C-alpha positions in Angstrom: -1.7 28.2 -17.3 -2.0 24.8 -16.5 -3.0 21.2 -17.7 -6.4 19.8 -18.9 -6.9 16.1 -19.0 -9.6 15.8 -21.6 -12.2 13.2 -21.9 -11.1 10.6 -19.8 -13.2 8.0 -17.7 -12.8 9.5 -14.2 -12.7 6.7 -11.6 -12.6 8.4 -7.9 -14.7 6.7 -5.6 -13.6 8.4 -2.5 -15.1 11.6 -3.8 -18.0 10.0 -5.6 -16.6 10.8 -9.2 -17.3 8.7 -12.0 -17.8 9.0 -15.5 -16.4 10.8 -18.6 -15.0 14.0 -17.4 -12.2 16.6 -17.9 -10.0 17.5 -15.2 -8.2 20.7 -15.0 -5.0 21.0 -12.9 -3.4 24.4 -11.9 -0.8 25.3 -9.3 -0.2 21.7 -8.3 -3.8 21.2 -7.2 -7.1 19.7 -9.0 -8.9 23.0 -10.0 -12.0 21.4 -11.5 -13.5 18.2 -12.6 -16.5 18.4 -14.9 -17.9 17.6 -18.4 -16.6 19.6 -21.5 -14.4 21.9 -19.7 -13.0 24.9 -21.9 -9.1 25.1 -22.3 -8.6 28.8 -21.1 -5.0 28.6 -21.8 -4.4 25.2 -20.5 -2.4 22.4 -22.3 -4.4 20.1 -23.2 -4.1 16.1 -22.8 -6.1 13.9 -24.7 -7.0 11.0 -22.4 -10.3 9.8 -24.1 -10.9 6.1 -23.7 -8.6 5.9 -20.9 -9.1 5.7 -17.0 -8.2 8.8 -15.0 -7.3 7.9 -11.1 -6.0 9.7 -8.6 -2.2 9.1 -7.9 -1.9 5.5 -6.5 -0.5 5.1 -2.7 1.3 2.2 -2.2 0.6 1.5 1.6 3.2 -1.1 2.1 6.5 -1.3 0.1 10.5 -1.0 0.7 12.7 1.4 -0.1 16.1 1.1 1.6 18.4 0.6 -1.2 21.3 -1.2 -0.3 19.8 -2.5 3.1 19.2 -6.5 2.4 17.5 -6.7 -0.9 14.8 -4.4 0.0 15.6 -1.4 -2.1 14.2 -1.2 -5.6 14.9 2.1 -7.6 11.6 3.9 -6.0 11.3 6.6 -8.5 11.9 4.7 -11.7 9.1 2.2 -10.6 7.0 4.7 -9.0 6.7 7.2 -11.8 6.2 4.3 -14.4 3.4 2.7 -12.6 1.2 5.8 -11.5 2.4 5.4 -7.8 2.9 9.1 -6.3 3.1 8.1 -2.6 4.9 5.3 -1.3 4.9 3.9 2.3 7.8 2.1 3.4 6.7 -0.9 5.7 9.3 -1.2 8.4 12.7 -1.5 6.3 14.3 0.2 9.3 14.4 0.7 13.0 15.4 3.2 15.6 19.1 2.4 14.8 18.9 2.5 10.8 16.1 5.0 10.3 18.2 8.1 9.8 20.3 6.6 7.0 17.1 5.6 4.9 15.8 9.1 5.4 19.2 10.7 4.4 20.0 8.4 1.3 16.2 7.5 0.0 13.3 9.3 1.3 14.9 13.0 1.2 16.3 12.2 -2.2 13.0 10.6 -4.0 10.4 12.6 -6.0 7.8 10.1 -5.1 6.2 11.3 -1.8 7.3 8.8 1.2 6.4 8.1 4.5 7.3 5.0 6.7 6.5 2.5 9.4 9.6 2.3 12.0 10.3 -1.3 12.8 10.2 -2.0 16.4 13.4 -3.9 16.0 16.0 -1.2 16.3 18.1 -2.8 13.3 15.2 -3.0 11.1 15.2 -5.7 8.2 19.0 -5.6 7.5 19.9 -9.3 7.4 16.9 -11.4 6.7 18.6 -14.8 7.5 18.3 -14.0 11.1 14.9 -12.5 12.2 15.1 -9.2 13.6 13.3 -10.2 16.5 15.3 -13.6 17.2 17.1 -11.5 19.8 14.1 -9.7 21.8 16.3 -7.0 23.2 16.3 -5.2 19.5 12.4 -4.5 20.3 13.4 -1.5 22.1 10.3 0.5 22.8 12.3 3.5 24.2 14.3 3.9 21.1 11.3 3.4 18.9 9.5 6.4 20.7 12.5 8.3 20.4 13.0 7.9 16.6 9.4 8.2 16.1 9.3 11.8 17.9 12.5 13.0 16.2 11.1 12.1 12.8 7.4 12.5 13.2 7.0 14.2 9.9 7.7 10.8 8.1 7.1 8.1 10.7 3.2 7.1 10.7 3.7 4.2 13.2 5.4 1.2 14.0 5.7 -2.2 12.2 6.2 -5.8 13.8 6.8 -8.8 11.9 5.1 -11.4 14.2 6.0 -14.3 12.1 7.1 -17.5 14.0 10.4 -17.8 12.2 11.2 -14.2 13.2 9.9 -14.0 16.7 10.6 -17.5 18.0 9.8 -17.8 21.7 8.9 -14.3 22.3 5.5 -14.9 20.8 3.3 -11.7 21.0 5.7 -9.7 23.2 7.1 -7.8 20.1 3.6 -7.0 19.2 2.7 -5.7 22.7 5.9 -3.4 22.7 4.9 -2.3 19.1 1.6 -1.0 20.6 3.3 0.8 23.4 5.5 2.5 21.0 2.9 3.3 18.6 0.6 4.6 21.4 3.5 6.9 22.9 4.0 8.4 19.5 0.3 8.6 18.4 0.8 6.4 15.4 -0.6 3.2 14.2 0.6 -0.4 14.4 1.1 -2.4 10.9 1.5 -6.0 11.6 2.9 -8.6 9.5 0.9 -11.7 10.3 2.1 -14.6 8.0 2.7 -17.9 9.7 1.7 -16.3 13.3 3.1 -17.9 16.5 -0.6 -17.7 17.8 -4.1 -18.0 16.3 -5.3 -15.0 14.3 -7.8 -13.9 16.9 -5.1 -13.5 19.6 -3.1 -11.0 17.4 -6.1 -9.1 16.5 -7.2 -8.8 20.2 -4.2 -6.6 20.8 -4.9 -4.1 17.9 -6.7 -0.8 18.1 -9.0 0.9 15.5 -6.8 2.2 12.6 -4.2 -0.6 12.9 -3.3 -2.3 10.2 -3.0 -6.1 9.4 -0.6 -6.8 6.5 -0.4 -10.1 4.3 -3.8 -11.2 5.6 -4.5 -13.5 2.6 -1.2 -15.4 3.1 -2.0 -18.9 3.3 0.8 -20.1 5.8 -0.3 -21.0 9.4 -3.2 -19.4 11.1 -5.2 -17.2 9.0 -8.4 -15.6 8.4 -10.6 -18.5 7.2 -11.8 -21.1 9.9 -11.9 -25.1 8.9 -14.9 -24.7 6.7 -13.6 -22.0 4.6 -15.5 -19.2 6.3 -14.2 -15.7 7.5 -13.5 -16.1 11.1 -15.9 -14.4 13.6 -13.1 -12.3 15.3 -11.5 -11.4 11.8 -14.8 -9.7 10.9 -15.2 -8.3 14.6 -12.0 -6.6 14.2 -12.9 -5.0 10.9 -16.1 -3.9 12.8 -14.1 -2.1 15.3 -11.9 -0.2 12.7 -8.8 -2.7 12.2 -7.7 -2.4 8.5 -6.6 -5.5 6.4 -4.0 -4.7 3.8 -3.0 -7.1 1.0 0.7 -6.4 1.1 1.4 -9.1 -1.7 5.1 -9.7 -1.6 7.0 -12.5 -2.6 5.2 -15.0 0.1 2.0 -13.5 1.4 -1.0 -13.8 -1.3 -2.6 -17.3 -2.1 -5.3 -17.0 -4.8 -7.8 -19.8 -3.1 -7.9 -17.6 0.0 -8.2 -14.2 -1.7 -11.4 -15.8 -3.7 -12.8 -17.1 -0.6 -12.6 -13.7 0.9 -13.9 -11.8 -2.0 -16.7 -14.4 -2.6 -17.7 -13.6 1.2 -17.6 -10.0 0.6 -14.5 -9.5 2.5 -12.5 -7.1 0.3 -9.1 -5.8 1.2 -9.4 -2.4 2.8 -6.3 -1.5 0.9 -4.2 -3.2 -1.9 -0.5 -2.7 -1.7 2.4 -4.2 -3.0 5.0 -5.0 -0.4 7.4 -4.4 -3.2 11.1 -5.2 -3.1 13.9 -6.0 -5.6 13.1 -9.6 -5.7 9.4 -9.0 -5.7 9.7 -6.6 -8.6 11.4 -9.2 -10.7 9.2 -12.0 -9.4 5.6 -12.5 -8.9 4.6 -9.2 -7.5 6.0 -6.8 -10.3 4.3 -3.7 -9.5 1.1 -2.2 -7.7 -0.9 -1.9 -11.0 -0.2 -5.9 -11.4 -1.4 -6.5 -8.0 -4.5 -4.4 -8.6 -5.1 -6.5 -11.9 -5.1 -9.7 -9.7 -7.8 -8.5 -7.5 -9.8 -7.0 -10.5 -9.6 -10.5 -12.1 -10.4 -12.3 -8.6 -13.9 -10.5 -8.7 -13.4 -7.1 -7.0 -15.2 -4.5 -8.7 -13.0 -1.8 -10.4 -14.3 0.9 -8.1 -13.4 -0.9 -5.0 -9.9 -1.9 -6.4 -9.3 2.0 -7.0 -10.7 3.0 -3.7 -8.3 0.4 -2.1 -5.3 2.2 -3.6 -6.6 5.7 -3.3 -9.0 7.1 -0.9 -8.7 4.2 1.6 -4.7 4.3 2.0 -5.1 8.2 2.1 -7.4 7.9 5.2 -5.1 5.4 7.0 -2.2 7.6 6.6 -4.1 10.7 7.8 -4.0 12.5 4.2 -7.9 12.0 3.4 -9.2 14.6 1.1 -5.6 15.7 0.3 -4.1 12.6 -1.2 -5.8 9.8 -3.0 -8.6 12.0 -4.7 -9.3 14.2 -7.5 -11.7 16.5 -5.5 -11.1 20.0 -6.4 -8.5 21.5 -3.8 -6.6 18.1 -3.6 -3.2 17.9 -4.6 -2.7 17.1 -8.3 -1.5 13.5 -8.3 -3.1 11.7 -11.2 -2.7 8.3 -12.9 -4.0 7.4 -16.2 -4.3 4.0 -17.3 -5.5 1.9 -20.0 -7.8 -0.7 -19.1 -6.8 -3.8 -21.6 -8.6 -6.7 -22.5 -7.0 -10.0 -23.3 -5.6 -13.0 -22.0 -3.1 -12.2 -19.2 -1.1 -14.2 -16.8 -1.2 -13.5 -13.1 0.9 -15.3 -10.5 0.4 -15.4 -6.8 3.2 -16.0 -4.2 2.7 -19.9 -4.1 3.6 -20.3 -7.7 0.0 -20.8 -8.7 -1.1 -19.1 -11.9 -4.6 -17.3 -12.8 -5.6 -16.3 -16.4 -7.1 -12.7 -16.0 -9.2 -11.2 -18.8 -8.5 -7.4 -18.0 -5.2 -5.5 -16.6 -4.2 -2.0 -16.1 -1.6 -0.7 -18.3 -0.1 2.6 -17.0 -0.1 5.5 -19.5 0.7 8.8 -17.6 1.6 9.7 -14.1 1.3 13.4 -13.0 3.0 14.4 -9.5 2.0 17.6 -7.9 0.6 18.9 -11.1 3.4 18.2 -13.2 4.1 15.2 -15.8 6.1 12.9 -14.3 6.1 10.0 -16.9 4.5 9.3 -20.1 4.5 6.1 -22.0 6.3 6.6 -25.2 
C-alpha cells in the first residue's frame, strides 16, 4: 500500500508541524501526518527518537561533472545526506547549459533546477574570471537559453566579485537583471569581495532576488564599522531580497555569522555551494552546513525552515516541495540529532567546537526509500 514512518519527531515549520507524529506516504505523496496512525497495510519504518524533516533543498550547489572542478557526484551525495532537490548555482551559461542538461540534469535522480550564468561560458575555467571579458555577459543569449529551458532554469546567476568582473563593476549585474526580467526569473548574485559597497549591489536587486555568500568576510560586507548589520541590508530584506548562506570554500566566516545571528539576522536559506573541492574540504555537505548554524545559535526549527520551506518558496514550489503537508511530494529526510563534541571549520580555516550535529539516517524520494544508513 505505502510506507508509514512511525514515532519520529516531525519538524516542518513551513506547515506548522512539530512533535511526535507518524507520517503516511502513498502514491508518492504525503497522505497523513498524525499521532498513532494505524498501519492499514503499509510497510512500517520505526523512526522513534529521530527527526523527520521534509526532503532538503540545496538552493546553491554545483553539479556539472567534468566542468572545471564543479561536479560532485550529485546522486551519491544527495541521497546520503537527505537532499532531494538540488539547484545548480550558475555552473553553465547560454553556451554550455545544454551540455549540463544532457549529461547531468536529465540523468540524475535528485530533482534538479538551475540558475543560468550571465556569462555564456559559465564557470568553465576559474583561473580566468568568466566576466573578465565583458562580451561573455550576453543578455540576448541568456534570454534565449532561459526560454528554451524554462522547465529547469529559475533565473540568472552573476558573480559580482572584483577578481571576476574587474573594471566592469556592476554592469554584469545590470545585465543579469535585464535577462532575468525578460524570462520572468530571479537573480542570484555572488557578492564575495564585491567591486562596490554592498548597498550599491542591493539597490539593483528586486523582491525575490537572492544574495549568495552574504557571510563571506572579504571586502564590502553586511556589517558596518561598528559590527552592526548595515541599514541598507535590513532595508533590502524588508523589500523581499533573500539572503542565502552558500557556504562554499571561501564564503562563510564564523565571527560574521555569529554577529548576524546575535542581531536576529538569520539566513533566509542555508545552502552548501557544494563542489568537489568543497565536499572534500570544509563544506562536506548540506547537513554539515546546517550543523554549523545550529551551533552558531540558530534554533533548530529555523535551520530546518532555511533548507525546506524557504528555498521551496524561493524556487516557486511552495506547498509542493519542502513540506510534509498532506498532498505534498513525499520527499522525506530522517536524521539523528547527535550530542557530543564535534569540530566544524569555516572557509577561513577557523574552527568551532559544536555540541550537536545532524547525522543522516534515511532518505525518501517521491515516497520511495532512496537511501538508508546501514
